[in-house]
Structure formats: structure tokens, C-alpha cells
PAFITOR-659348 format. One record per residue: residue number from 1; x, y, z of N, C-alpha, C, CB in turn. Coordinates in Angstrom, 1 decimal, m for minus. Glycine has a CB too. Layout:
(NUM,(X,Y,Z),(X,Y,Z),(X,Y,Z),(X,Y,Z))
...
***
This chain:
(1,(84.0,86.9,m9.9),(82.6,86.6,m10.3),(82.1,87.8,m11.1),(81.7,86.3,m9.1))
(2,(81.5,87.6,m12.2),(80.9,88.7,m13.0),(79.5,89.1,m12.5),(80.8,88.3,m14.4))
(3,(79.3,90.3,m12.5),(78.0,90.8,m12.1),(77.4,91.6,m13.3),(78.1,91.8,m10.9))
(4,(76.2,91.2,m13.7),(75.6,91.8,m14.8),(75.0,93.2,m14.4),(74.4,90.9,m15.4))
(5,(75.5,94.2,m15.1),(75.1,95.6,m14.8),(74.7,96.2,m16.1),(76.2,96.4,m14.1))
(6,(73.5,96.8,m16.1),(73.0,97.4,m17.4),(73.6,98.8,m17.5),(71.5,97.5,m17.3))
(7,(74.1,99.1,m18.7),(74.7,100.4,m19.0),(73.5,101.4,m19.3),(75.7,100.4,m20.2))
(8,(73.5,102.5,m18.7),(72.4,103.5,m19.0),(73.1,104.8,m19.2),(71.3,103.6,m17.9))
(9,(72.5,105.7,m19.9),(73.0,107.1,m20.1),(72.5,108.0,m19.0),(72.6,107.6,m21.5))
(10,(73.4,108.8,m18.5),(73.0,109.8,m17.5),(72.0,110.8,m18.2),(74.2,110.5,m16.9))
(11,(70.9,111.1,m17.5),(69.9,112.0,m18.1),(70.4,113.4,m18.4),(68.7,112.1,m17.2))
(12,(71.2,114.0,m17.5),(71.7,115.3,m17.8),(72.9,115.4,m18.7),(72.0,116.0,m16.5))
(13,(73.6,114.3,m18.8),(74.8,114.2,m19.6),(74.9,112.9,m20.4),(76.1,114.3,m18.6))
(14,(74.2,112.9,m21.5),(74.1,111.6,m22.3),(75.4,111.0,m22.7),(73.2,111.9,m23.5))
(15,(76.5,111.7,m22.7),(77.7,111.2,m23.1),(78.4,110.3,m22.0),(78.7,112.2,m23.6))
(16,(77.8,110.5,m20.8),(78.4,109.7,m19.6),(77.5,108.5,m19.4),(78.4,110.6,m18.4))
(17,(78.2,107.3,m19.3),(77.5,106.1,m19.1),(77.5,105.8,m17.6),(78.2,104.9,m19.9))
(18,(76.4,105.3,m17.1),(76.3,104.8,m15.7),(76.0,103.4,m15.7),(75.2,105.6,m15.0))
(19,(76.3,102.7,m14.7),(76.0,101.3,m14.6),(75.0,101.1,m13.5),(77.3,100.4,m14.2))
(20,(73.9,100.4,m13.8),(72.8,100.1,m12.9),(72.9,98.7,m12.5),(71.5,100.6,m13.5))
(21,(73.1,98.4,m11.3),(73.1,97.0,m10.8),(71.7,96.5,m10.8),(73.8,96.9,m9.4))
(22,(71.6,95.2,m10.9),(70.3,94.5,m10.8),(69.7,94.7,m9.4),(70.4,93.0,m11.1))
(23,(68.5,95.2,m9.3),(67.9,95.4,m7.9),(67.6,94.1,m7.2),(66.6,96.2,m8.0))
(24,(67.7,94.2,m5.9),(67.4,93.0,m5.1),(65.9,92.7,m5.3),(67.7,93.2,m3.6))
(25,(65.6,91.4,m5.3),(64.2,91.0,m5.3),(63.6,91.0,m3.9),(63.9,89.7,m6.1))
(26,(62.3,90.8,m3.8),(61.7,90.8,m2.5),(62.2,89.7,m1.6),(60.1,90.7,m2.7))
(27,(62.5,88.6,m2.1),(63.1,87.5,m1.3),(64.4,87.9,m0.7),(63.2,86.2,m2.1))
(28,(65.3,88.5,m1.5),(66.6,88.9,m1.0),(66.4,90.0,0.1),(67.5,89.4,m2.1))
(29,(65.5,90.9,m0.1),(65.3,92.0,0.9),(64.8,91.4,2.2),(64.3,93.0,0.4))
(30,(64.0,90.3,2.1),(63.4,89.7,3.4),(64.5,88.7,4.0),(62.1,88.9,3.0))
(31,(65.5,88.4,3.3),(66.5,87.5,3.8),(66.1,86.1,3.8),(66.9,88.0,5.2))
(32,(65.2,85.7,3.0),(64.8,84.3,2.9),(65.0,83.8,1.4),(63.3,84.1,3.3))
(33,(65.0,82.5,1.3),(65.1,81.9,0.0),(63.8,82.0,m0.7),(65.5,80.4,0.0))
(34,(63.8,82.5,m1.9),(62.5,82.7,m2.6),(62.1,81.4,m3.4),(62.6,83.8,m3.6))
(35,(61.3,81.6,m4.4),(60.8,80.4,m5.1),(61.8,79.7,m5.9),(59.7,80.9,m6.0))
(36,(63.0,80.3,m6.1),(64.1,79.6,m6.8),(65.1,79.0,m5.9),(64.8,80.6,m7.7))
(37,(64.8,78.9,m4.6),(65.7,78.3,m3.6),(65.8,76.8,m3.9),(65.2,78.5,m2.2))
(38,(66.9,76.2,m3.3),(67.1,74.8,m3.5),(65.9,73.9,m3.1),(68.3,74.3,m2.7))
(39,(65.5,73.0,m3.9),(64.4,72.1,m3.8),(63.0,72.7,m3.9),(64.5,71.4,m2.4))
(40,(62.9,74.0,m3.8),(61.5,74.6,m3.9),(60.9,74.4,m5.3),(61.6,76.1,m3.5))
(41,(61.7,74.7,m6.3),(61.2,74.5,m7.7),(61.0,73.0,m8.0),(62.1,75.1,m8.7))
(42,(61.9,72.2,m7.5),(61.7,70.7,m7.7),(60.4,70.2,m7.1),(62.9,69.9,m7.1))
(43,(60.2,70.5,m5.9),(59.0,70.1,m5.2),(57.7,70.6,m5.7),(59.1,70.4,m3.7))
(44,(57.8,71.9,m6.2),(56.6,72.5,m6.7),(56.3,72.2,m8.2),(56.7,74.0,m6.5))
(45,(57.3,72.0,m9.0),(57.1,72.0,m10.4),(57.5,70.7,m11.1),(57.8,73.1,m11.1))
(46,(58.4,69.9,m10.6),(58.8,68.7,m11.2),(58.3,67.5,m10.5),(60.4,68.7,m11.3))
(47,(58.5,67.4,m9.3),(58.1,66.2,m8.5),(56.7,65.7,m8.8),(58.3,66.4,m7.0))
(48,(55.7,66.7,m8.9),(54.3,66.2,m9.2),(54.1,65.5,m10.5),(53.4,67.4,m9.1))
(49,(55.1,65.7,m11.4),(55.0,65.1,m12.8),(55.6,63.7,m12.9),(55.5,66.0,m13.8))
(50,(56.3,63.2,m11.9),(57.1,62.0,m12.0),(56.3,60.8,m12.3),(57.8,61.8,m10.7))
(51,(55.0,60.8,m12.1),(54.2,59.6,m12.5),(53.7,59.7,m14.0),(53.1,59.4,m11.5))
(52,(54.0,60.8,m14.7),(53.6,60.9,m16.1),(54.7,60.3,m17.0),(53.4,62.4,m16.4))
(53,(54.4,59.5,m17.9),(55.3,59.0,m18.8),(55.8,60.1,m19.8),(54.7,57.7,m19.6))
(54,(57.1,60.2,m19.9),(57.6,61.3,m20.8),(58.5,60.6,m21.9),(58.3,62.4,m20.0))
(55,(58.8,61.3,m22.9),(59.7,60.9,m24.0),(61.0,61.5,m23.9),(59.1,61.1,m25.4))
(56,(61.1,62.7,m23.2),(62.4,63.4,m23.1),(62.2,64.7,m22.4),(63.0,63.6,m24.4))
(57,(63.2,65.5,m22.2),(63.2,66.7,m21.5),(63.9,67.8,m22.4),(63.9,66.6,m20.1))
(58,(63.4,69.0,m22.4),(64.1,70.2,m22.9),(64.3,71.1,m21.8),(63.3,70.8,m24.1))
(59,(65.6,71.5,m21.5),(65.9,72.3,m20.4),(66.6,73.6,m20.8),(66.9,71.5,m19.5))
(60,(66.1,74.7,m20.2),(66.7,76.0,m20.4),(67.3,76.4,m19.1),(65.7,77.0,m21.0))
(61,(68.6,76.5,m19.0),(69.3,76.9,m17.8),(69.3,78.4,m17.7),(70.8,76.4,m17.8))
(62,(68.8,78.9,m16.6),(68.9,80.4,m16.4),(70.3,80.9,m16.1),(68.0,80.7,m15.2))
(63,(70.5,82.1,m16.1),(71.8,82.7,m16.0),(72.3,82.7,m14.5),(71.8,84.1,m16.5))
(64,(71.5,82.4,m13.6),(71.8,82.5,m12.2),(73.0,81.6,m11.8),(70.6,82.1,m11.3))
(65,(73.3,80.6,m12.5),(74.4,79.7,m12.2),(75.7,80.0,m12.9),(74.0,78.3,m12.5))
(66,(75.7,81.1,m13.6),(76.9,81.5,m14.4),(78.1,81.7,m13.6),(76.6,82.8,m15.2))
(67,(77.9,82.1,m12.4),(79.1,82.3,m11.5),(79.6,81.0,m10.8),(78.7,83.4,m10.4))
(68,(78.9,79.9,m11.0),(79.2,78.7,m10.4),(79.5,77.6,m11.4),(78.1,78.2,m9.5))
(69,(80.3,77.9,m12.4),(80.5,76.9,m13.4),(81.3,75.7,m12.9),(81.3,77.6,m14.6))
(70,(82.2,75.9,m12.0),(82.9,74.7,m11.4),(82.0,73.7,m10.8),(84.0,75.2,m10.4))
(71,(81.0,74.2,m10.1),(80.0,73.3,m9.4),(79.1,72.7,m10.5),(79.2,74.0,m8.4))
(72,(78.7,73.6,m11.4),(77.7,73.2,m12.4),(78.2,72.0,m13.3),(77.4,74.4,m13.3))
(73,(79.5,71.9,m13.6),(80.0,70.8,m14.4),(79.7,69.5,m13.7),(81.5,71.0,m14.6))
(74,(79.6,69.4,m12.4),(79.2,68.2,m11.7),(77.7,68.1,m11.5),(79.9,68.1,m10.4))
(75,(77.1,69.2,m11.1),(75.7,69.2,m10.7),(74.8,68.9,m11.9),(75.3,70.5,m10.1))
(76,(75.1,69.4,m13.1),(74.1,69.3,m14.2),(74.1,67.8,m14.7),(74.6,70.1,m15.4))
(77,(75.2,67.1,m14.9),(75.1,65.7,m15.2),(74.4,64.9,m14.1),(76.4,65.1,m15.5))
(78,(74.6,65.2,m12.9),(74.0,64.5,m11.8),(72.5,64.8,m11.8),(74.6,65.0,m10.4))
(79,(72.1,66.0,m12.1),(70.6,66.3,m12.2),(70.0,65.5,m13.3),(70.4,67.8,m12.4))
(80,(70.6,65.4,m14.4),(70.1,64.6,m15.5),(69.9,63.2,m15.1),(71.0,64.7,m16.8))
(81,(70.9,62.6,m14.6),(70.8,61.2,m14.1),(69.8,61.0,m13.1),(72.2,60.7,m13.6))
(82,(69.7,61.9,m12.1),(68.7,61.8,m11.1),(67.3,61.9,m11.7),(68.9,62.9,m10.0))
(83,(67.0,62.8,m12.6),(65.7,62.9,m13.2),(65.4,61.7,m13.9),(65.7,64.2,m14.1))
(84,(66.3,61.2,m14.7),(66.1,59.9,m15.4),(65.7,58.8,m14.5),(67.3,59.5,m16.3))
(85,(66.4,58.6,m13.4),(66.1,57.5,m12.5),(64.7,57.7,m11.8),(67.2,57.4,m11.4))
(86,(64.5,59.0,m11.4),(63.2,59.2,m10.7),(62.0,59.1,m11.7),(63.2,60.6,m10.1))
(87,(62.1,59.5,m12.9),(61.0,59.3,m13.9),(60.8,57.9,m14.2),(61.3,60.1,m15.2))
(88,(61.9,57.1,m14.4),(61.8,55.7,m14.6),(61.1,55.0,m13.5),(63.2,55.1,m14.8))
(89,(61.5,55.3,m12.3),(60.8,54.7,m11.1),(59.4,55.2,m10.9),(61.7,55.0,m9.8))
(90,(59.2,56.5,m11.1),(57.9,57.1,m10.9),(56.8,56.6,m11.9),(58.0,58.5,m11.0))
(91,(57.2,56.1,m13.1),(56.3,55.6,m14.0),(56.3,54.1,m14.1),(56.6,56.2,m15.4))
(92,(57.0,53.4,m13.1),(57.0,52.0,m13.1),(57.7,51.4,m14.4),(55.6,51.4,m13.1))
(93,(58.7,52.1,m14.9),(59.4,51.7,m16.0),(58.9,52.1,m17.4),(59.5,50.2,m16.0))
(94,(57.7,52.8,m17.4),(57.1,53.3,m18.6),(57.9,54.4,m19.3),(55.7,53.7,m18.4))
(95,(58.7,55.2,m18.5),(59.6,56.2,m19.1),(60.9,55.5,m19.3),(59.7,57.5,m18.2))
(96,(61.5,55.7,m20.5),(62.8,55.1,m20.7),(63.8,55.5,m19.7),(63.3,55.5,m22.2))
(97,(64.7,54.6,m19.2),(65.6,54.9,m18.1),(66.6,56.0,m18.6),(66.3,53.6,m17.7))
(98,(66.9,56.0,m19.9),(67.9,57.0,m20.4),(67.2,57.8,m21.5),(69.2,56.3,m21.0))
(99,(66.1,58.5,m21.1),(65.4,59.3,m22.1),(66.2,60.4,m22.5),(64.0,59.8,m21.4))
(100,(66.0,60.9,m23.8),(66.7,62.0,m24.3),(66.6,63.3,m23.4),(66.3,62.3,m25.8))
(101,(67.7,64.0,m23.3),(67.7,65.2,m22.5),(68.4,66.3,m23.3),(68.4,65.0,m21.1))
(102,(67.6,67.3,m23.6),(68.2,68.4,m24.4),(68.3,69.7,m23.6),(67.3,68.7,m25.7))
(103,(69.3,70.5,m23.9),(69.4,71.8,m23.2),(69.8,72.9,m24.1),(70.4,71.7,m22.0))
(104,(69.4,74.1,m23.8),(69.8,75.3,m24.5),(71.0,75.9,m23.9),(68.6,76.3,m24.6))
(105,(72.1,76.0,m24.7),(73.3,76.7,m24.2),(73.0,78.1,m23.9),(74.4,76.5,m25.2))
(106,(73.6,78.7,m22.9),(73.4,80.1,m22.6),(74.0,80.9,m23.7),(74.1,80.5,m21.2))
(107,(73.2,81.9,m24.2),(73.7,82.7,m25.3),(74.4,84.0,m24.8),(72.6,83.0,m26.3))
(108,(74.9,84.7,m25.8),(75.4,86.0,m25.5),(74.2,86.9,m25.2),(76.4,86.6,m26.6))
(109,(74.5,88.1,m24.9),(73.3,89.0,m24.6),(73.4,90.3,m25.4),(73.3,89.3,m23.1))
(110,(72.3,90.8,m25.8),(72.3,92.1,m26.6),(72.3,93.2,m25.6),(71.0,92.1,m27.4))
(111,(72.0,93.0,m24.3),(72.1,94.0,m23.3),(73.6,94.1,m22.8),(71.1,93.7,m22.1))
(112,(74.2,95.2,m22.9),(75.6,95.3,m22.4),(75.7,94.8,m21.0),(76.1,96.7,m22.5))
(113,(76.6,93.8,m20.8),(76.8,93.2,m19.5),(78.2,93.0,m19.3),(76.0,91.8,m19.5))
(114,(78.6,93.1,m18.0),(80.0,92.8,m17.6),(79.9,91.4,m17.0),(80.6,93.9,m16.7))
(115,(80.0,90.3,m17.8),(80.0,89.0,m17.2),(80.8,88.1,m18.1),(78.5,88.5,m17.2))
(116,(82.0,87.7,m17.5),(82.9,86.9,m18.3),(82.7,85.4,m18.0),(84.3,87.2,m18.0))
(117,(81.6,85.1,m17.2),(81.4,83.7,m16.8),(80.6,82.9,m17.8),(80.7,83.7,m15.5))
(118,(79.9,83.5,m18.8),(79.1,82.8,m19.7),(79.9,81.7,m20.5),(78.5,83.7,m20.7))
(119,(81.1,82.0,m21.0),(81.9,80.9,m21.7),(82.2,79.7,m20.7),(83.2,81.5,m22.2))
(120,(82.4,80.0,m19.5),(82.7,79.0,m18.5),(81.5,78.1,m18.2),(83.2,79.6,m17.2))
(121,(80.3,78.7,m18.1),(79.1,77.9,m17.8),(78.7,77.2,m19.1),(77.9,78.9,m17.4))
(122,(79.0,77.7,m20.3),(78.6,77.0,m21.5),(79.5,75.7,m21.5),(78.9,77.8,m22.7))
(123,(80.7,75.8,m21.2),(81.6,74.6,m21.1),(81.1,73.6,m20.0),(83.1,74.9,m20.9))
(124,(80.8,74.2,m18.9),(80.3,73.4,m17.8),(79.0,72.6,m18.1),(80.1,74.2,m16.5))
(125,(78.2,73.2,m19.0),(76.9,72.6,m19.4),(77.2,71.2,m20.1),(76.1,73.5,m20.3))
(126,(78.4,71.0,m20.5),(78.8,69.8,m21.2),(79.7,68.9,m20.3),(79.5,70.1,m22.5))
(127,(79.7,69.1,m19.0),(80.5,68.4,m18.1),(82.0,68.6,m18.4),(80.2,66.9,m18.0))
(128,(82.3,69.8,m18.9),(83.7,70.2,m19.2),(84.3,69.4,m20.4),(84.6,70.1,m18.0))
(129,(83.5,68.8,m21.2),(84.0,68.1,m22.4),(84.0,69.1,m23.6),(83.1,66.9,m22.7))
(130,(83.0,70.0,m23.6),(82.9,70.9,m24.7),(82.0,70.5,m25.8),(84.3,71.2,m25.3))
(131,(81.4,69.3,m25.6),(80.4,68.7,m26.6),(79.5,67.7,m25.8),(81.2,68.1,m27.8))
(132,(78.4,67.4,m26.4),(77.5,66.4,m26.0),(77.0,65.6,m27.2),(76.3,66.9,m25.1))
(133,(76.6,64.4,m27.1),(76.8,63.5,m26.0),(78.3,63.2,m25.7),(76.0,62.2,m26.2))
(134,(78.5,62.8,m24.5),(79.9,62.5,m24.1),(79.8,61.4,m23.0),(80.7,63.7,m23.5))
(135,(80.9,60.8,m22.6),(80.8,59.7,m21.6),(80.0,60.0,m20.3),(82.2,59.3,m21.2))
(136,(80.0,61.2,m19.9),(79.2,61.6,m18.7),(77.8,61.9,m19.0),(79.9,62.7,m17.9))
(137,(77.5,62.3,m20.2),(76.1,62.8,m20.6),(75.7,62.1,m21.9),(76.2,64.3,m20.8))
(138,(75.3,60.8,m21.7),(74.8,60.0,m22.9),(73.4,60.4,m23.2),(74.9,58.5,m22.6))
(139,(73.0,60.4,m24.5),(71.7,60.7,m25.0),(71.3,62.1,m24.5),(70.6,59.7,m24.4))
(140,(72.3,63.0,m24.5),(72.0,64.5,m24.2),(72.4,65.2,m25.5),(72.9,64.9,m23.0))
(141,(71.5,66.2,m25.8),(71.8,67.1,m27.0),(71.7,68.5,m26.5),(70.8,66.8,m28.1))
(142,(72.4,69.4,m27.3),(72.5,70.8,m27.0),(72.0,71.6,m28.2),(73.9,71.1,m26.6))
(143,(71.2,72.7,m27.8),(70.8,73.7,m28.8),(71.8,74.9,m28.6),(69.3,74.1,m28.7))
(144,(72.6,75.1,m29.6),(73.5,76.3,m29.4),(72.8,77.5,m29.7),(74.8,76.1,m30.4))
(145,(72.9,78.5,m28.9),(72.2,79.8,m29.0),(73.1,81.0,m29.0),(71.2,79.9,m27.9))
(146,(74.3,80.8,m29.3),(75.3,82.0,m29.3),(74.9,83.0,m30.3),(76.6,81.5,m29.6))
(147,(74.1,82.6,m31.4),(73.7,83.6,m32.4),(72.4,84.2,m32.1),(73.7,82.9,m33.7))
(148,(71.9,84.2,m30.9),(70.6,84.7,m30.6),(70.6,85.9,m29.6),(69.8,83.6,m29.9))
(149,(71.5,86.9,m29.8),(71.4,88.0,m28.9),(70.2,88.9,m29.3),(72.7,88.8,m28.9))
(150,(69.0,88.4,m29.1),(67.8,89.1,m29.5),(67.0,89.5,m28.3),(67.0,88.3,m30.6))
(151,(66.7,90.7,m28.0),(66.0,91.1,m26.8),(64.6,90.5,m26.8),(65.9,92.5,m26.7))
(152,(64.0,90.0,m27.9),(62.7,89.4,m28.0),(62.8,87.9,m27.8),(62.0,89.8,m29.3))
(153,(64.0,87.4,m27.8),(64.2,85.9,m27.7),(63.9,85.5,m26.2),(65.7,85.5,m28.1))
(154,(63.4,84.3,m26.0),(63.1,83.9,m24.6),(64.4,83.8,m23.8),(62.5,82.6,m24.6))
(155,(65.5,83.6,m24.4),(66.8,83.5,m23.7),(67.2,84.8,m23.1),(67.9,83.0,m24.6))
(156,(66.9,86.0,m23.8),(67.3,87.3,m23.3),(66.1,88.0,m22.6),(67.8,88.1,m24.4))
(157,(65.0,87.5,m22.6),(63.8,88.2,m22.0),(64.0,88.4,m20.5),(62.5,87.5,m22.3))
***
């Protein structure tokens, strides 16, 4: 599993590179699931919207799942199908049962990182087909962002 570590220069010896690991957040220090725990974000941010008629979804996957590409290849198409069914039911059929679902592919990073999992998660985002739409992910489109290693870009912020 890759761990993203930021390269920094040692203050007293600028020619020597140090690696700074990502600090633990408050939830990790307390030993509890934080706001990104399973079902917490769904219940707080998505479920309340299920009775609103929508035309489609745009999804940006965070980097947290990069180490779980094998699971993600199954979970992501299942999530799309689940959302479609729940929105269709929640709106009494006013939302198309197979509404368009778009996602942004994880891009490379301008920050030096040691993480070889990004290519794996990018493939997993397509249910391991390498492209969308495909038989498992109909009416799904992908925004390729490999050319966006920009620290000001929302993908790298």
C-alpha cells in the first residue's frame, strides 16, 4: 500500500530531503470514525436529497480509496446503481432510473508523493474495464484529469 508523504528540505541541510507523513486527524487520535466514516456522509449529505428530482450526478472520488482498488472496482458500480434506484424511488419515478453519472478520474499530483496505487484506482473507477460506459456502468462518463497536476486545482487542493 502506498503512503503519500510530502518531501521537504531539512532546514539546516537543504540538500537533504526528509519525508513528512500525513498527520493523524482528530478522529484518528480519538480512535473513532470521523465525518468520513461509512454511512455518515451518506446520511448527512445525500439521503436528505433523495426526494429532489435530479438530471444526473457529478462525482469526485477522494484519494482515500486509492489503497483499496480491488474493492473499489465492485463498490463504485454498486454505489452508482444504488443511488440511481434510491433517487428513482425517492422521487416517485420523476428522476430517470438510469440517470447520467459522471466522475472525475484521480489525477497525478504536483506534490511529490510515493503512491503507486493511483493507476490501479483509475482502472477500478471503470469497474476494471479501462473505459466507460461499459456493460457494468451504463450511462456513466469520465472526466480524465491526468493532465491537471496543478496545486490550485480542486483535485490537488
